[in-house]
C-alpha positions as CSV (number, residue, x, y, z in Angstrom):
1,M,-39.9,62.7,74.2
2,L,-39.7,62.9,70.4
3,N,-39.7,59.9,68.2
4,T,-37.2,59.5,65.3
5,F,-39.5,60.9,62.6
6,S,-40.3,64.0,64.7
7,R,-36.6,64.6,65.4
8,W,-35.9,64.3,61.7
9,R,-38.6,66.8,60.7
10,L,-37.4,69.2,63.4
11,G,-33.8,68.9,62.1
12,A,-34.8,69.4,58.4
13,A,-36.9,72.4,59.3
14,S,-34.0,74.1,61.2
15,I,-31.6,73.4,58.3
16,A,-34.1,75.0,55.8
17,L,-34.6,78.0,58.0
18,G,-30.8,78.4,58.4
19,L,-30.3,78.3,54.7
20,A,-33.1,80.8,54.1
21,L,-31.6,83.3,56.5
22,A,-28.0,82.8,55.2
23,V,-28.7,84.1,51.7
24,P,-28.0,87.8,51.5
25,P,-30.9,90.0,50.3
26,A,-28.8,91.2,47.3
27,L,-28.6,87.7,45.9
28,A,-32.2,86.8,46.5
29,K,-34.3,87.0,43.4
30,S,-36.8,89.7,43.3
31,A,-40.5,89.0,43.0
32,E,-40.8,91.4,40.1
33,P,-40.5,90.1,36.5
34,H,-37.5,91.4,34.5
35,R,-38.4,94.5,32.5
36,H,-36.8,95.3,29.1
37,S,-35.4,98.8,28.7
38,T,-37.1,99.1,25.3
39,P,-40.4,97.6,24.5
40,V,-40.3,94.5,22.2
41,K,-42.3,94.9,19.0
42,A,-44.5,91.9,18.1
43,K,-44.0,90.6,14.6
44,T,-47.2,90.7,12.5
45,A,-48.0,90.0,8.9
46,H,-47.7,93.8,8.3
47,S,-44.2,94.2,9.7
48,G,-42.4,92.5,6.9
49,T,-42.9,88.8,7.7
50,K,-45.3,86.5,5.8
51,A,-48.2,85.1,7.7
52,R,-48.3,81.2,7.6
53,K,-51.4,79.6,6.5
54,A,-52.8,77.4,9.2
55,V,-52.9,73.8,8.0
56,P,-54.7,71.3,10.2
57,H,-52.8,68.1,10.9
58,K,-54.7,65.0,12.0
59,G,-53.8,64.7,15.7
60,H,-50.3,66.1,15.3
61,T,-49.0,69.1,17.0
62,S,-46.4,70.3,14.4
63,R,-45.5,70.0,10.8
64,K,-42.4,68.0,11.7
65,A,-44.5,65.5,13.6
66,A,-46.9,65.2,10.7
67,K,-44.1,64.6,8.3
68,K,-42.6,62.0,10.5
69,A,-45.9,60.2,10.9
70,K,-46.2,59.9,7.1
71,A,-42.6,58.7,6.6
72,K,-42.0,55.2,5.5
73,H,-39.6,53.0,7.4
74,H,-37.5,50.3,5.9
75,Q,-35.5,47.4,7.3
76,T,-33.6,44.6,5.7
77,G,-32.6,41.4,7.5
78,V,-33.4,37.7,8.0
79,A,-37.0,36.5,8.5
80,S,-38.1,33.2,10.1
81,W,-41.4,31.7,10.9
82,Y,-43.0,30.2,14.0
83,G,-46.1,28.1,14.2
84,G,-47.1,24.8,15.8
85,R,-46.2,24.9,19.4
86,F,-47.3,28.6,19.8
87,H,-50.7,28.1,18.1
88,G,-53.5,29.2,20.5
89,R,-51.2,30.8,23.1
90,R,-51.4,34.5,24.0
91,T,-49.1,36.9,22.1
92,A,-47.5,40.0,23.7
93,S,-50.4,42.1,22.5
94,G,-52.8,39.9,24.4
95,E,-54.6,38.2,21.5
96,R,-54.3,34.5,20.7
97,Y,-51.7,33.5,18.1
98,S,-53.0,31.7,15.0
99,K,-50.6,30.1,12.7
100,F,-53.2,30.6,9.9
101,A,-53.4,34.4,10.3
102,M,-51.3,36.9,8.4
103,T,-49.4,38.1,11.5
104,A,-45.9,38.6,12.6
105,A,-43.6,39.3,15.6
106,H,-41.2,42.3,15.6
107,K,-39.0,43.7,18.4
108,T,-40.0,47.4,18.1
109,I,-42.8,48.1,15.6
110,P,-46.0,49.0,17.4
111,F,-48.8,46.4,17.6
112,G,-51.4,46.7,14.9
113,T,-49.1,48.1,12.4
114,W,-49.3,46.6,8.9
115,V,-45.9,45.8,7.4
116,E,-45.1,44.8,3.8
117,V,-42.5,41.9,3.8
118,T,-40.7,41.3,0.5
119,A,-38.5,38.2,0.0
120,L,-35.3,39.4,-1.7
121,R,-34.6,36.1,-3.5
122,T,-38.1,35.6,-5.0
123,G,-39.5,39.1,-5.1
124,R,-42.8,37.9,-3.5
125,S,-44.4,40.2,-0.9
126,V,-47.1,39.9,1.7
127,K,-48.8,42.3,4.2
128,V,-48.7,41.2,7.8
129,R,-50.0,42.7,11.0
130,I,-47.6,43.0,14.0
131,N,-49.2,41.4,17.1
132,D,-46.2,39.9,19.0
133,R,-42.7,40.6,20.1
134,G,-39.6,38.8,18.9
135,P,-37.7,37.1,17.2
136,Y,-35.4,36.2,20.1
137,V,-32.6,34.9,17.8
138,R,-29.7,37.2,17.1
139,G,-29.6,38.5,13.5
140,R,-33.3,38.1,12.7
141,V,-35.7,41.0,12.2
142,I,-39.1,39.4,12.0
143,D,-40.9,36.2,12.8
144,L,-43.8,35.4,10.4
145,S,-46.8,33.2,11.1
146,R,-46.8,29.9,9.2
147,T,-49.3,31.0,6.6
148,S,-47.6,34.3,5.8
149,A,-44.2,32.5,5.5
150,R,-45.7,30.0,3.1
151,K,-47.2,32.7,0.9
152,L,-43.9,34.5,0.9
153,G,-42.1,31.3,0.0
154,V,-40.1,31.0,3.2
155,H,-39.4,27.5,4.3
156,G,-36.9,28.2,7.1
157,V,-35.1,31.5,7.0
158,A,-34.8,34.1,4.2
159,R,-33.5,37.6,3.6
160,V,-36.4,40.1,3.5
161,R,-37.1,43.8,3.3
162,L,-39.7,45.3,5.6
163,S,-41.6,48.5,4.7
164,W,-44.1,50.2,7.1
165,P,-46.6,51.6,7.6
166,V,-48.8,50.3,4.7
167,A,-52.5,50.2,4.3
168,A,-54.3,47.1,5.5
169,P,-55.0,44.6,2.8
170,K,-58.5,44.5,1.3
171,S,-60.3,41.4,2.6
């Protein structure tokens, strides 16, 4: 007597065998690779094309990827700050939040990326490191730590411009 699994395997095997036998030999693909009627000439530097100079890219696989990695990104929107009640708690990156550090939360920028934040009203700018996710309020683009907001002159919310990636500030 066959159990349910064995009956299922037997049924599946018989269906597969039936399908394999139902395909006419003329429609079955041959095991031989397709052959061109005329040989294809490989392009070389001597056949009229210029040879490209090999330029190493740091960890990138193509010129397009290297160009994209060097590209600056910009975003404009409303910034806010968060502090007191989150001080000492774990951030989304796993480190402890400090309201005294120059850090920020952003929804999509990778952790560890340094971002330059410029207040549009005052023209002041600071560099902050992304270490958390947020803000979770519609219309806001970044949440700054208390210290970075104070250095920027933000005492609530403010319109800012973000630019990244930037070099880490000199300690």
